[in-house]
C-alpha positions as CSV (number, residue, x, y, z in Angstrom):
1,M,60.3,6.7,-229.0
2,K,59.2,3.8,-226.9
3,I,61.6,1.7,-224.8
4,A,60.0,-1.1,-222.9
5,D,57.0,0.5,-221.1
6,L,58.3,4.2,-221.2
7,T,58.1,6.9,-223.9
8,F,61.1,9.2,-224.6
9,E,61.9,12.3,-226.7
10,V,65.2,13.7,-227.8
11,L,67.0,15.9,-225.3
12,I,70.5,16.1,-226.7
13,E,71.3,15.3,-230.4
14,A,74.3,13.2,-231.4
15,G,76.0,16.2,-233.1
16,S,75.8,18.3,-229.9
17,I,77.3,15.4,-227.9
18,A,80.2,15.0,-230.4
19,K,80.9,18.7,-230.3
20,R,80.9,18.7,-226.5
21,V,83.1,15.6,-226.3
22,D,85.6,17.4,-228.6
23,Q,85.7,20.4,-226.3
24,L,86.2,18.2,-223.2
25,A,89.0,16.3,-224.9
26,Q,90.7,19.6,-225.9
27,Q,90.5,20.8,-222.4
28,L,92.0,17.5,-221.0
29,N,94.7,17.5,-223.6
30,T,95.8,21.0,-222.6
31,E,95.5,20.5,-218.8
32,Y,97.2,17.1,-218.7
33,A,100.0,17.9,-221.2
34,G,103.3,16.4,-220.1
35,R,101.4,13.7,-218.0
36,T,100.0,10.3,-218.7
37,P,96.7,10.1,-217.0
38,I,94.7,6.9,-216.4
39,F,91.1,7.2,-217.5
40,I,88.8,5.0,-215.4
41,G,85.5,4.5,-217.1
42,V,82.5,3.5,-214.9
43,L,80.6,0.7,-216.7
44,N,78.2,0.1,-218.1
45,G,76.8,3.5,-219.0
46,S,80.1,5.3,-219.8
47,F,81.4,3.0,-222.5
48,L,80.4,5.2,-225.5
49,F,81.6,8.4,-223.8
50,V,84.9,6.7,-222.9
51,A,85.5,5.5,-226.4
52,D,84.6,8.8,-228.1
53,L,86.7,10.9,-225.6
54,V,89.8,8.7,-225.7
55,K,89.8,8.7,-229.5
56,R,90.2,12.5,-229.3
57,M,93.1,12.4,-226.8
58,T,96.4,13.5,-228.2
59,I,98.4,13.0,-225.0
60,P,99.6,9.6,-223.9
61,C,96.9,8.0,-221.6
62,E,95.8,4.7,-220.2
63,V,92.3,3.3,-220.0
64,T,90.7,0.9,-217.5
65,F,87.2,0.3,-216.2
66,T,85.4,-0.4,-213.0
67,K,81.7,-1.4,-212.7
68,L,79.5,0.1,-210.1
69,A,75.7,0.0,-210.0
70,S,73.0,1.7,-208.0
71,Y,70.0,1.7,-210.4
72,Y,69.5,-2.1,-211.2
73,G,67.2,-1.5,-214.2
74,G,64.9,1.1,-212.7
75,T,64.5,4.8,-213.2
76,S,65.9,5.9,-209.8
77,T,68.8,5.0,-207.6
78,T,68.5,2.3,-205.0
79,R,71.2,4.0,-202.8
80,K,72.9,0.6,-202.6
81,I,76.2,0.5,-204.4
82,R,77.3,-2.8,-205.9
83,E,80.8,-3.2,-207.2
84,D,81.1,-5.7,-210.0
85,I,84.6,-5.1,-211.3
86,E,87.5,-3.9,-209.3
87,L,90.5,-2.0,-210.7
88,S,93.3,-4.2,-211.9
89,V,96.0,-1.5,-212.2
90,D,98.2,0.3,-209.8
91,I,97.2,3.9,-209.5
92,S,99.5,5.1,-206.8
93,G,101.3,8.3,-207.8
94,R,99.2,8.5,-211.0
95,H,96.8,11.2,-212.3
96,I,93.3,9.7,-212.4
97,I,90.4,10.9,-214.4
98,I,87.1,9.1,-213.7
99,L,84.8,9.1,-216.7
100,E,81.1,9.0,-215.8
101,D,78.0,8.9,-218.0
102,I,75.9,10.8,-215.5
103,V,76.1,12.2,-212.0
104,D,72.8,12.6,-210.1
105,T,72.9,12.2,-206.3
106,G,76.7,11.8,-206.4
107,N,76.7,8.9,-203.9
108,T,78.2,6.3,-206.2
109,L,80.8,8.8,-207.4
110,S,81.7,9.8,-203.9
111,Y,82.1,6.1,-203.0
112,L,84.5,5.6,-205.9
113,I,86.5,8.7,-205.2
114,E,87.1,7.7,-201.6
115,K,88.0,4.2,-202.6
116,L,90.5,5.4,-205.2
117,K,92.1,7.8,-202.8
118,T,93.1,4.9,-200.5
119,H,95.5,3.9,-203.3
120,A,97.5,7.2,-203.1
121,P,97.0,8.6,-206.6
122,A,98.7,11.9,-207.5
123,S,95.3,13.4,-208.3
124,V,91.7,12.4,-208.9
125,Q,89.4,14.4,-211.1
126,V,86.0,13.5,-212.6
127,C,84.7,14.1,-216.1
128,S,81.0,13.4,-216.5
129,L,79.0,13.7,-219.7
130,L,75.9,14.6,-217.8
131,L,75.2,16.3,-214.4
132,K,71.9,16.7,-212.6
133,P,72.8,19.6,-210.3
134,G,69.4,19.7,-208.8
135,K,69.7,16.2,-207.5
136,L,73.3,16.4,-206.3
137,E,73.2,15.7,-202.5
138,S,76.6,17.1,-201.7
139,S,79.4,19.0,-203.4
140,I,82.0,16.9,-205.2
141,E,85.2,18.9,-205.4
142,E,86.7,16.5,-207.9
143,L,83.9,16.9,-210.4
144,R,85.7,19.3,-212.7
145,Y,84.6,18.6,-216.2
146,V,80.9,18.4,-217.2
147,G,79.5,17.9,-220.7
148,F,75.9,19.0,-220.0
149,E,73.8,20.0,-217.0
150,I,70.3,18.6,-217.2
151,E,67.1,18.8,-215.2
152,N,66.2,16.0,-212.8
153,E,64.8,13.8,-215.6
154,F,65.3,10.1,-216.5
155,V,67.4,9.8,-219.6
156,V,68.6,7.1,-222.0
157,G,70.8,6.7,-225.0
158,Y,74.5,7.2,-225.7
159,G,75.3,4.4,-223.2
160,L,72.5,5.1,-220.7
161,D,69.8,2.5,-220.4
162,Y,66.4,1.6,-219.2
163,Q,66.1,-2.0,-218.3
164,E,69.4,-2.5,-220.3
165,L,67.7,-1.1,-223.5
166,G,68.6,2.1,-225.3
167,R,72.3,2.2,-224.7
168,N,72.9,2.0,-228.5
169,L,71.0,5.2,-229.3
170,P,73.2,8.0,-230.7
171,D,71.2,10.8,-229.1
172,I,70.2,11.2,-225.4
173,Y,66.5,11.0,-224.7
174,R,64.4,12.1,-221.8
175,Q,61.4,10.3,-220.4
176,I,58.0,11.9,-221.2
177,S,55.6,9.2,-219.9
């Protein structure tokens, strides 16, 4: 498959994604029973993951979004974090679950976690669809739920993009050229 000037092949099929999202939702439903967590989706990449996961939640929950960026249309992080949307809800005393599409270096996620902790939530945990453990620069204690661990490859689909293209693809693809 060609997206802009790059070629991709299927890495994770839509059926496998759906099955893993079901498993993550079951785990969250069990572990957060009796509580009403706030899910914070990190835009733009997480929007499909957030929608699919939240549809499977059987416990009461709230959903909000923030928008952070460190890629700016390329295939690697710029290490400069830009915050485009700030939270508009009070999270003090609340259980927070950050929903990420992908964690690679962990720098953007660490930035967000530290920022959220200044608002005194009851807890902060992270649920990421994808994790590149080989690229993670430091341990993130809050990263508790992971859909798939992948190699250090550039991926698109299921919300992830290349030059804003490919987010609509139901599968996740890896770059091959």
